[in-house]
C-alpha positions as CSV (number, residue, x, y, z in Angstrom):
1,M,-181.8,-129.0,29.5
2,Q,-183.8,-131.2,26.7
3,P,-181.6,-131.8,24.1
4,D,-184.0,-130.8,21.2
5,C,-184.5,-127.5,22.9
6,P,-183.0,-124.6,20.9
7,T,-180.6,-122.7,23.3
8,P,-179.9,-119.1,22.5
9,P,-176.3,-118.1,22.3
10,A,-174.4,-116.7,25.0
11,S,-173.9,-113.2,23.9
12,P,-176.0,-112.1,20.7
13,A,-173.5,-109.0,20.5
14,Q,-170.3,-111.1,19.7
15,A,-171.0,-111.0,15.9
16,R,-172.8,-107.4,15.6
17,V,-171.8,-105.2,12.8
18,T,-171.7,-102.1,15.3
19,A,-172.1,-100.0,11.9
20,L,-175.2,-101.1,12.0
21,D,-176.0,-99.7,15.4
22,V,-175.0,-96.3,14.6
23,L,-177.2,-96.5,11.4
24,R,-180.0,-98.0,13.2
25,G,-179.9,-94.9,16.1
26,F,-179.5,-92.4,13.6
27,A,-182.8,-93.8,11.6
28,L,-184.4,-93.5,14.7
29,C,-183.5,-89.6,15.1
30,G,-185.3,-88.8,12.1
31,I,-188.1,-91.2,12.4
32,L,-189.4,-89.4,15.4
33,P,-189.7,-86.3,14.4
34,A,-191.5,-87.2,11.3
35,N,-193.7,-89.1,13.7
36,I,-194.4,-86.8,16.4
37,Q,-197.5,-84.7,15.1
38,A,-199.1,-88.2,13.8
39,I,-199.0,-90.0,17.4
40,A,-200.2,-86.7,19.2
41,G,-202.6,-86.2,16.3
42,A,-204.0,-89.9,16.7
43,G,-202.7,-90.7,13.3
44,D,-203.6,-87.3,11.1
45,V,-201.2,-86.8,8.2
46,V,-199.5,-84.0,8.6
47,S,-197.6,-81.8,5.5
48,G,-196.4,-78.7,4.4
49,R,-194.0,-78.1,6.9
50,A,-191.3,-77.2,4.2
51,W,-187.6,-78.4,5.2
52,L,-188.9,-81.2,7.4
53,D,-191.3,-82.2,4.3
54,L,-187.9,-82.1,2.0
55,F,-185.2,-83.6,4.5
56,V,-187.1,-85.4,7.2
57,H,-190.1,-87.2,6.2
58,Q,-190.2,-90.2,4.2
59,R,-186.0,-90.1,4.7
60,F,-185.5,-92.4,7.3
61,F,-187.8,-95.2,7.0
62,P,-186.0,-96.6,4.2
63,I,-182.9,-96.8,6.3
64,F,-184.9,-98.8,9.0
65,S,-186.5,-101.0,6.6
66,L,-183.0,-102.0,5.1
67,L,-181.7,-102.6,8.0
68,F,-184.4,-104.9,9.2
69,G,-183.8,-107.0,6.3
70,V,-180.0,-107.2,7.0
71,G,-181.1,-108.0,10.8
72,F,-183.2,-111.1,9.7
73,S,-180.6,-112.4,7.6
74,L,-177.9,-111.8,10.2
75,F,-180.2,-113.6,12.6
76,L,-180.9,-116.3,10.2
77,K,-177.0,-117.1,10.0
78,S,-176.3,-116.9,13.8
79,A,-179.2,-119.0,14.4
80,A,-178.0,-121.8,12.2
81,R,-175.0,-122.2,13.7
82,H,-177.0,-123.2,17.0
83,E,-180.6,-124.8,15.9
84,P,-181.2,-127.4,12.9
85,H,-184.1,-125.4,12.2
86,P,-183.6,-121.6,12.2
87,R,-186.7,-120.7,10.1
88,V,-188.7,-121.7,13.1
89,L,-187.0,-119.3,15.0
90,L,-187.4,-116.9,12.5
91,L,-191.0,-117.8,12.6
92,R,-191.2,-117.1,15.8
93,R,-189.4,-113.7,16.1
94,L,-191.9,-112.3,13.3
95,L,-195.0,-113.7,15.2
96,A,-193.9,-111.9,18.6
97,L,-193.1,-108.8,16.6
98,L,-196.7,-109.1,15.1
99,A,-198.2,-109.0,18.8
100,I,-195.5,-106.5,19.7
101,G,-196.9,-104.5,16.7
102,L,-200.7,-105.4,17.4
103,A,-200.6,-104.4,21.2
104,H,-198.9,-100.7,20.3
105,F,-201.5,-100.3,17.8
106,V,-204.6,-101.3,20.0
107,L,-203.5,-99.4,23.0
108,L,-201.3,-96.5,21.7
109,W,-201.2,-95.7,18.2
110,Q,-202.7,-96.4,15.1
111,G,-199.8,-95.2,12.6
112,E,-197.5,-97.7,14.4
113,I,-195.3,-99.6,11.8
114,L,-194.0,-103.0,13.3
115,T,-197.4,-104.9,12.7
116,F,-196.7,-104.1,9.0
117,Y,-193.2,-104.9,9.1
118,A,-194.2,-108.2,11.0
119,L,-196.6,-109.3,8.0
120,A,-194.5,-108.4,5.6
121,G,-191.6,-110.3,7.0
122,L,-194.4,-113.5,6.8
123,I,-195.3,-113.0,3.5
124,V,-192.1,-111.8,2.1
125,L,-188.9,-112.1,4.0
126,L,-189.4,-115.7,5.6
127,P,-190.2,-117.4,2.1
128,S,-187.0,-115.7,0.7
129,T,-184.7,-117.7,2.6
130,W,-185.3,-120.5,0.1
131,P,-184.7,-119.4,-3.1
132,P,-181.1,-118.5,-4.2
133,R,-179.6,-115.2,-3.2
134,R,-179.7,-114.0,-7.2
135,A,-183.3,-114.3,-6.8
136,V,-183.9,-112.3,-4.1
137,A,-181.9,-109.6,-5.5
138,V,-183.8,-109.6,-8.7
139,L,-187.3,-109.6,-6.9
140,A,-185.5,-106.9,-4.6
141,T,-184.7,-104.7,-7.6
142,T,-188.1,-105.4,-9.3
143,L,-190.0,-104.5,-6.3
144,V,-187.8,-101.1,-5.9
145,V,-188.5,-100.0,-9.1
146,T,-192.2,-100.8,-8.7
147,A,-192.6,-98.8,-5.5
148,L,-191.0,-95.7,-7.4
149,L,-193.2,-96.2,-10.1
150,V,-196.4,-96.7,-8.0
151,G,-195.7,-94.2,-5.2
152,G,-196.2,-97.0,-2.9
153,F,-194.9,-97.0,0.8
154,Y,-196.2,-100.5,1.1
155,T,-194.3,-101.8,-1.8
156,M,-191.2,-99.8,-0.9
157,V,-190.8,-101.7,2.5
158,P,-190.9,-105.2,1.8
159,A,-188.5,-104.4,-1.3
160,L,-186.1,-102.9,0.9
161,F,-186.3,-105.9,3.4
162,L,-185.4,-108.0,0.6
163,L,-182.6,-105.7,-0.6
164,G,-181.3,-105.7,2.9
165,S,-181.3,-109.5,3.1
166,A,-179.7,-109.5,-0.3
167,L,-176.8,-107.4,0.8
168,V,-176.3,-109.9,3.7
169,R,-176.5,-112.9,1.4
170,Y,-173.9,-111.4,-1.0
171,G,-171.2,-110.4,1.8
172,V,-171.5,-106.9,1.8
173,V,-172.5,-106.2,5.2
174,A,-169.6,-108.3,6.6
175,R,-167.1,-106.1,4.5
176,I,-168.7,-102.8,5.8
177,E,-166.4,-102.3,8.6
178,S,-163.1,-104.4,7.1
179,S,-162.8,-103.7,3.1
180,A,-160.5,-100.7,2.0
181,R,-162.8,-100.5,-1.0
182,V,-165.4,-99.6,0.9
183,P,-165.2,-95.6,1.4
184,A,-164.5,-95.0,-2.1
185,V,-167.7,-97.2,-3.1
186,L,-169.8,-94.9,-0.5
187,A,-168.5,-91.5,-2.0
188,V,-169.2,-92.7,-5.4
189,L,-172.8,-93.6,-4.1
190,A,-173.3,-90.6,-2.1
191,V,-172.9,-88.3,-5.2
192,L,-175.1,-90.5,-7.2
193,F,-178.0,-90.5,-5.0
194,A,-177.6,-86.5,-4.5
195,A,-177.8,-85.9,-7.9
196,G,-180.5,-88.3,-8.5
197,A,-182.3,-86.4,-5.3
198,A,-181.8,-82.9,-6.4
199,P,-184.2,-82.9,-9.2
200,A,-186.7,-84.8,-6.9
201,L,-186.6,-82.0,-4.3
202,W,-187.2,-79.4,-6.6
203,I,-190.4,-80.9,-8.0
204,Q,-191.8,-81.3,-4.3
205,T,-190.8,-77.5,-3.8
206,G,-191.9,-76.2,-7.3
207,G,-196.0,-76.2,-7.3
208,H,-196.2,-79.3,-9.6
209,D,-199.1,-81.8,-9.9
210,A,-200.2,-83.8,-6.9
211,H,-199.0,-86.8,-8.8
212,A,-195.7,-85.4,-9.6
213,V,-194.9,-84.2,-6.0
214,R,-196.0,-87.6,-4.8
215,F,-193.6,-89.6,-7.1
216,A,-190.9,-87.0,-6.2
217,S,-191.5,-88.0,-2.6
218,V,-190.9,-91.0,-3.0
219,V,-187.6,-90.9,-5.2
220,G,-186.3,-88.2,-3.2
221,G,-187.0,-90.1,0.1
222,L,-185.2,-93.2,-1.1
223,L,-182.2,-91.2,-2.4
224,L,-181.6,-88.9,0.4
225,A,-181.7,-91.9,2.7
226,G,-179.1,-93.7,0.4
227,V,-177.0,-90.4,0.9
228,Y,-177.4,-90.4,4.6
229,A,-176.4,-93.9,5.2
230,C,-173.4,-93.4,2.8
231,L,-172.2,-90.3,4.8
232,I,-172.3,-92.0,8.0
233,L,-170.6,-95.1,7.1
234,L,-168.1,-92.7,5.4
235,V,-167.6,-90.7,8.8
236,L,-167.3,-93.8,11.0
237,R,-163.9,-94.0,8.8
238,T,-162.6,-91.1,10.4
239,R,-161.5,-89.8,13.7
240,L,-165.0,-89.0,14.4
241,R,-166.1,-92.4,14.6
242,R,-166.1,-92.6,18.1
243,L,-168.2,-89.5,18.6
244,L,-170.9,-91.1,16.3
245,H,-170.8,-94.6,18.3
246,R,-171.2,-92.5,21.5
247,V,-174.3,-90.2,20.1
248,F,-175.9,-93.0,18.2
249,T,-174.9,-97.0,19.1
250,P,-177.1,-96.7,22.5
251,L,-180.2,-95.6,20.8
252,G,-179.7,-98.2,18.3
253,R,-178.9,-101.1,20.4
254,L,-182.3,-100.2,22.1
255,A,-183.9,-99.4,18.7
256,L,-187.1,-101.4,19.4
257,T,-187.7,-100.6,23.2
258,N,-186.5,-96.6,22.0
259,Y,-189.5,-96.7,19.4
260,L,-192.3,-97.8,21.6
261,T,-191.4,-95.6,24.8
262,A,-191.1,-92.9,22.4
263,T,-195.2,-93.1,21.6
264,L,-195.7,-93.0,25.3
265,L,-193.4,-89.8,26.0
266,V,-195.1,-87.8,22.9
267,L,-198.7,-88.8,24.2
268,A,-197.2,-87.6,27.8
269,I,-196.0,-84.1,26.1
270,A,-198.7,-83.6,24.0
271,P,-201.2,-82.3,26.2
272,V,-198.1,-79.8,27.8
273,I,-197.8,-78.6,24.7
274,G,-201.4,-78.1,24.0
275,G,-203.0,-76.8,21.0
276,R,-203.7,-78.7,17.8
277,P,-200.7,-81.1,17.1
278,Q,-201.1,-80.6,13.3
279,Q,-200.5,-76.9,14.1
280,W,-197.5,-77.3,15.9
281,A,-194.6,-75.2,14.3
282,S,-191.4,-77.1,13.3
283,A,-189.4,-75.7,15.8
284,T,-191.8,-77.2,18.4
285,V,-191.5,-80.7,16.9
286,I,-187.9,-80.9,16.9
287,A,-187.6,-79.4,20.4
288,I,-189.9,-82.5,21.6
289,A,-188.2,-84.8,19.4
290,A,-184.8,-83.5,21.0
291,A,-186.2,-83.7,24.4
292,I,-187.2,-87.3,23.8
293,L,-184.0,-88.5,22.2
294,I,-182.3,-87.2,25.5
295,V,-184.2,-89.0,27.7
296,Q,-184.0,-91.9,25.4
297,W,-179.9,-91.7,25.3
298,S,-179.3,-91.3,28.9
299,F,-181.7,-94.2,29.8
300,S,-180.0,-96.4,26.7
301,A,-176.4,-95.8,27.6
302,S,-177.4,-96.1,31.3
303,W,-179.1,-99.7,30.8
304,L,-176.3,-100.6,28.2
305,R,-173.7,-100.6,31.2
306,R,-175.5,-103.2,33.1
307,F,-177.0,-105.2,30.4
308,H,-176.4,-106.2,26.8
309,Q,-179.9,-106.0,25.7
310,G,-182.6,-103.4,25.9
311,P,-185.7,-104.6,27.8
312,I,-187.9,-105.3,25.1
313,E,-185.4,-106.4,22.9
314,W,-184.9,-109.0,25.7
315,L,-188.3,-109.9,25.6
316,W,-188.3,-110.5,22.2
317,R,-185.5,-112.8,22.1
318,W,-187.0,-114.7,24.9
319,A,-190.0,-115.1,22.9
320,T,-187.9,-115.9,19.9
321,W,-186.2,-118.6,21.6
322,A,-188.8,-120.1,23.5
323,R,-185.9,-119.7,26.6
324,R,-185.0,-117.3,28.7
325,P,-181.8,-115.7,27.7
326,P,-179.1,-113.9,29.9
327,L,-180.0,-110.2,30.5
328,S,-177.1,-108.8,32.8
329,R,-173.6,-108.5,31.2
330,A,-172.3,-110.2,34.8
331,S,-174.4,-113.4,33.7
332,L,-172.5,-113.6,30.5
333,P,-169.4,-115.6,30.1
334,P,-166.2,-114.0,29.4
335,R,-165.7,-113.0,25.6
């Protein structure tokens, strides 16, 4: 082994915050029904589906975006313990994600999000590793407010990236599963987010002008995402914790693999359903999503019995470290 070659940690799961896997799996379950008609309809925008528009569309990508920023900073902290130049690994990680996203975009679906995530990471997240955490938090807050005012998805994503990174750097993420104060804070936040989301949802359904509806959709999406995340984290402090882990952790651990394979499954199912995807009923969309998620959960749970990472996650890790990491659980040293 060359002494200057970065060596990946033996087990990337050792320092996992398991609540993040649950949140990631939960968000995946909401992103899929929001994307199904767009994937099947070659990217056409679909709207006007009543409760799907109110409670699903634009309600789960904020969780995913926040978790991307969290994962980015957690990876930086972990890589810094094994590699003298961890930002080089971050650069390779984002470039590898860009390659995956471009392949997904060119071959399967032009509405995919990984390419934008990678570009936003290169432009915003990677440079944010140099300034102090206070500057990152201020910039994140500024971008969130800007995104709310202009109603911009492409502003909200990097804002949430930075917010997730700031939460790690301030130690908030590390205390999610341990601090006794967390449940009370989460309960208060959930109530505040719900109170703020209520008028936004009313505007969406009240026949207001297009600008007001767009603004309300962005505000409502961000606040409802906060409600959902707080409630999931609160339930993880109850006796239902094991159930949530069983349902969402396999999906969350293989989030990248599941996100990509969902496109393949939707494209395979669409001809069987027939008709114009933009005209599918909400019940049809939910049924398709449920069928795909059941297949993906079964595969993910079975895969994780033998391997500690999903197949695409493993390739992504390989590209990041430029060395082949272990995949089989049997190849890992005892924890």
